[in-house]
KOLRO-663259 format. One line per field, with one value per residue (C-alpha): residue number from 1; residue in one letter; chain; x, y, z. Coordinates in pm, whole numbers, always signed. Each point is the difference from the previous one (the first is absolute). Layout:
# KOLRO-663259
guza: [NUM, ...] $
lomi: [A, ...] $
dovo: [A, ...] $
u: [X, ...] $
v: [Y, ...] $
w: [Z, ...] $
This chain:
# KOLRO-663259
guza: [1, 2, 3, 4, 5, 6, 7, 8, 9, 10, 11, 12, 13, 14, 15, 16, 17, 18, 19, 20, 21, 22, 23, 24, 25, 26, 27, 28, 29, 30, 31, 32, 33, 34, 35, 36, 37, 38, 39, 40, 41, 42, 43, 44, 45, 46, 47, 48, 49, 50, 51, 52, 53, 54, 55, 56, 57, 58, 59, 60, 61, 62, 63, 64, 65, 66, 67, 68, 69, 70, 71, 72, 73, 74, 75, 76, 77, 78, 79, 80, 81, 82, 83, 84, 85, 86, 87, 88, 89, 90, 91, 92, 93, 94, 95, 96, 97, 98, 99, 100, 101, 102, 103, 104, 105, 106, 107, 108, 109, 110, 111, 112, 113, 114, 115, 116, 117, 118, 119, 120, 121, 122, 123, 124, 125, 126, 127, 128, 129, 130, 131, 132, 133, 134, 135, 136, 137, 138, 139, 140, 141, 142, 143, 144, 145, 146, 147, 148, 149, 150, 151, 152, 153, 154, 155, 156, 157, 158, 159, 160, 161, 162, 163, 164, 165, 166, 167, 168, 169, 170, 171, 172, 173, 174, 175, 176, 177, 178, 179, 180, 181, 182, 183, 184, 185, 186, 187, 188, 189, 190, 191, 192, 193, 194, 195, 196, 197, 198, 199, 200, 201, 202, 203, 204, 205, 206, 207, 208, 209, 210, 211, 212, 213, 214, 215, 216, 217, 218, 219, 220, 221, 222, 223, 224, 225, 226, 227, 228, 229, 230, 231, 232, 233, 234, 235, 236, 237, 238, 239, 240, 241, 242, 243, 244, 245, 246, 247, 248, 249, 250, 251, 252, 253] $
lomi: [M, N, S, D, D, R, A, R, N, E, I, T, E, I, T, A, K, S, S, D, I, K, H, P, E, K, N, Y, S, R, Q, I, K, T, M, R, E, A, Q, L, L, S, E, A, D, L, D, K, A, Q, I, I, H, A, G, M, A, N, R, D, I, I, N, L, F, R, D, L, R, T, K, V, L, H, T, G, Q, R, E, N, F, V, I, L, V, S, C, V, C, E, Q, G, G, G, S, F, V, A, R, N, L, A, A, A, F, A, F, D, Q, S, K, T, A, L, L, I, D, C, N, L, Y, E, P, S, V, H, T, T, F, G, I, E, A, E, L, G, L, T, D, Y, L, A, D, E, S, I, D, V, D, E, I, I, Y, A, S, G, V, P, R, L, R, V, I, P, T, G, N, Y, C, E, S, G, N, E, H, F, T, S, D, R, M, K, K, L, I, D, D, L, L, R, R, Y, P, D, R, Y, I, V, I, D, A, P, A, V, S, A, S, A, D, T, R, I, L, V, E, L, C, D, Q, A, L, L, V, V, P, Y, G, K, V, V, E, S, D, I, R, T, A, I, E, S, L, S, R, T, K, F, A, G, V, V, F, N, N] $
dovo: [A, A, A, A, A, A, A, A, A, A, A, A, A, A, A, A, A, A, A, A, A, A, A, A, A, A, A, A, A, A, A, A, A, A, A, A, A, A, A, A, A, A, A, A, A, A, A, A, A, A, A, A, A, A, A, A, A, A, A, A, A, A, A, A, A, A, A, A, A, A, A, A, A, A, A, A, A, A, A, A, A, A, A, A, A, A, A, A, A, A, A, A, A, A, A, A, A, A, A, A, A, A, A, A, A, A, A, A, A, A, A, A, A, A, A, A, A, A, A, A, A, A, A, A, A, A, A, A, A, A, A, A, A, A, A, A, A, A, A, A, A, A, A, A, A, A, A, A, A, A, A, A, A, A, A, A, A, A, A, A, A, A, A, A, A, A, A, A, A, A, A, A, A, A, A, A, A, A, A, A, A, A, A, A, A, A, A, A, A, A, A, A, A, A, A, A, A, A, A, A, A, A, A, A, A, A, A, A, A, A, A, A, A, A, A, A, A, A, A, A, A, A, A, A, A, A, A, A, A, A, A, A, A, A, A, A, A, A, A, A, A, A, A, A, A, A, A, A, A, A, A, A, A] $
u: [-224, +264, +303, +232, -223, -11, +375, +49, -243, +192, +338, -120, -37, +361, +172, +204, +276, +338, -33, -307, +204, +164, -345, -220, -294, -14, +17, -292, -210, +67, -91, -338, -74, +81, -202, -229, -342, -241, -355, -88, -283, -310, -141, -280, +256, +195, -315, -94, +346, -4, +310, +32, +25, -6, -354, -175, -291, +107, +276, +28, +149, +254, +102, +31, +242, +192, +35, +113, +255, +133, +41, +179, +233, +88, +111, +197, +376, +97, -125, -178, -99, -203, -312, -196, -375, -164, -328, -78, -234, -98, -243, +58, +95, +378, +9, -235, +238, +310, -124, -130, +316, +189, -246, +52, +376, -63, -206, +331, +105, +368, -22, -118, -124, +24, -254, +123, -263, +156, -335, +17, -315, -227, +169, -184, +228, -59, -379, -22, +198, -128, +343, +48, +333, +211, +266, +13, +196, +17, +95, +292, +107, -18, +173, +330, -31, -292, +98, -169, -130, -209, -213, -70, -329, -164, -307, -217, +71, +261, +342, -114, +151, -94, +150, -267, +53, +79, -83, +162, -201, +18, +228, +171, +255, +253, -56, +28, +302, +202, +302, -176, -285, +245, +182, -327, -74, +357, -7, -334, +123, +323, -147, -300, +114, -314, -233, -171, -62, -313, -27, -349, +64, -224, -192, +220, -240, -4, +366, +358, +81, -59, +257, +248, -83, +25, +373, +35, -186, +77, -344, -309, -361, -267, -361, -264, -352, -257, -221, +168, +277, +54, +281, +191, +5, +150, +266, +95, +27, +220, +228, +38, +149, +342, -39, +286, -193, -356, -136, -349, -359, -256, -361, -215, -375] $
v: [-781, +211, +161, -282, -257, +206, +38, -375, -66, +220, -121, -353, +108, +107, -268, -241, -254, +98, -266, +175, +311, -197, -89, +310, -159, -263, +274, +192, -315, -59, +360, -37, -341, +124, +321, +2, +127, +170, -131, -4, +224, -189, +27, +214, +231, +24, +79, +270, +153, -24, -217, -257, -367, -336, -86, +321, -21, +285, -164, +303, +211, -269, -31, +376, +26, -307, +159, +326, -192, -172, +328, +157, -300, +26, +360, -76, +7, -215, -292, +217, +360, +287, +120, +308, +25, +343, +145, +314, +121, -93, -289, -121, -358, +26, -201, -260, -56, +3, -267, -225, +26, -103, -287, -107, -18, -214, -248, -137, -257, +62, +373, +237, +357, +296, +283, +328, +259, +338, +175, +203, +196, -297, -299, -325, -301, -38, +14, -207, -287, +44, +67, +150, +162, +125, +130, +86, +172, +349, -136, -180, +310, +220, -237, -165, -249, -173, -293, -74, -333, +189, +172, -295, -180, -315, +97, -308, -68, -272, +138, +362, +231, +361, +312, +244, +376, +36, +259, +312, +101, +381, +41, -243, +232, -16, -372, -108, +213, -133, -228, -247, -40, -80, -239, -174, -71, -116, -228, -153, -81, -149, -200, -138, -75, -203, +285, +257, +332, +201, +358, +138, +370, +306, +135, +210, +295, -13, +16, +39, -322, -215, +191, -58, -368, -79, +72, -299, -236, -197, +48, +214, -80, +268, -88, +194, -14, -28, +307, +199, +178, +155, -51, +308, -137, -325, +178, +218, -305, -188, +301, +6, -349, -95, -95, -245, -191, +46, -351, +87, +85, -217, +100, -66, -22] $
w: [+1994, +174, -162, +108, -171, -318, +1, +44, -284, -240, +121, -78, -362, -40, +212, -209, +47, -135, -268, -139, -81, -280, -134, +36, -180, +276, +262, -156, -9, +368, +86, -164, +150, +351, -19, +300, -89, +232, -5, -367, -117, -104, -349, +142, +161, -325, -197, +250, -19, -381, -16, -276, +99, -175, +110, -103, -238, -228, -202, -227, +280, +86, -364, -36, +290, -110, -342, +160, +206, -313, -184, +294, +29, -369, +46, +318, -39, +298, +207, +255, -32, +143, -176, +103, -49, +5, -119, -196, +275, +354, +57, -352, +79, +37, +322, -150, -291, +222, +243, -274, -205, +314, +51, -362, +54, +309, -206, -126, +262, -80, +70, +271, +2, +235, -5, +153, +89, -85, -34, +319, -91, -67, +171, -57, +49, +376, -32, -320, +149, +356, +149, +344, -75, +288, -238, -366, -273, +146, +343, -161, -192, +311, +242, -96, +288, -180, -221, -330, +132, +256, -264, -231, +68, -128, -202, +29, -369, -70, -97, +29, +260, +70, +156, +131, +6, +370, +262, -146, -302, -4, -303, -231, -160, +281, +53, -362, -92, +292, -38, +230, -250, -278, +230, +84, -366, -64, +307, -97, -349, +133, +288, -189, -357, -72, +90, -222, +171, -77, +128, +52, -64, +40, -296, -227, +30, +380, +93, -115, +188, -306, -206, +283, +41, -371, +18, +235, -235, -314, -156, +48, -87, -28, +85, -191, +149, -274, -31, +280, -190, -339, -250, +115, +357, -125, -205, +297, +225, -249, -34, +379, -5, -132, -365, +29, +269, -125, -68, -117, +90, +176, -58, +304, -45] $
């Protein structure tokens, strides 16, 4: 799919008749119904990528992420919001939790989810979902001529969209502190009011990027890999996040 096709796909989601503006709930329903999906990932593909789906054999995992979704929704203070997921240490399962929380949001047929890969050191969204991304987040942040629709991709999971990291992954500090990054988040919330945004952030111990990104979010979840860290590591990681936005700890076995 070329960039023009992707742009048309996303534009389709936000196109509405003037009469729908008076009835936003009708508009949101139309957006979801007209979302054009790429070829859907098979159950075998989803299992391989460790993404929850309705047909998977392990119902416990599905229920765990549904329960996590419910708890996050209860702490949310508006219809859509941005939640950051980070891990205490690298390779501790932060990306696993982020993508499955996004997938759990997308289970609801009246809502959609967007997963943004902000982990420039261990990017995973493009490989996990098998996306050949021409452009991504850092391309958008570096080039003002790129529109947001050009970096949003269908994931192969119904009602789930993704933004991969992009081609400029040297340092996140300058990217994430920019006005354009803040504008991106604001635009996404405004243009897609039915969509929950999940940010896959670097491990707290690996980079200062997470402390920067948390300022752009409504909530922050900390993933703790079982048996890989000690209590002092967890306390340090929690202290690195904004206490006003800290939503809790997810233990990953």
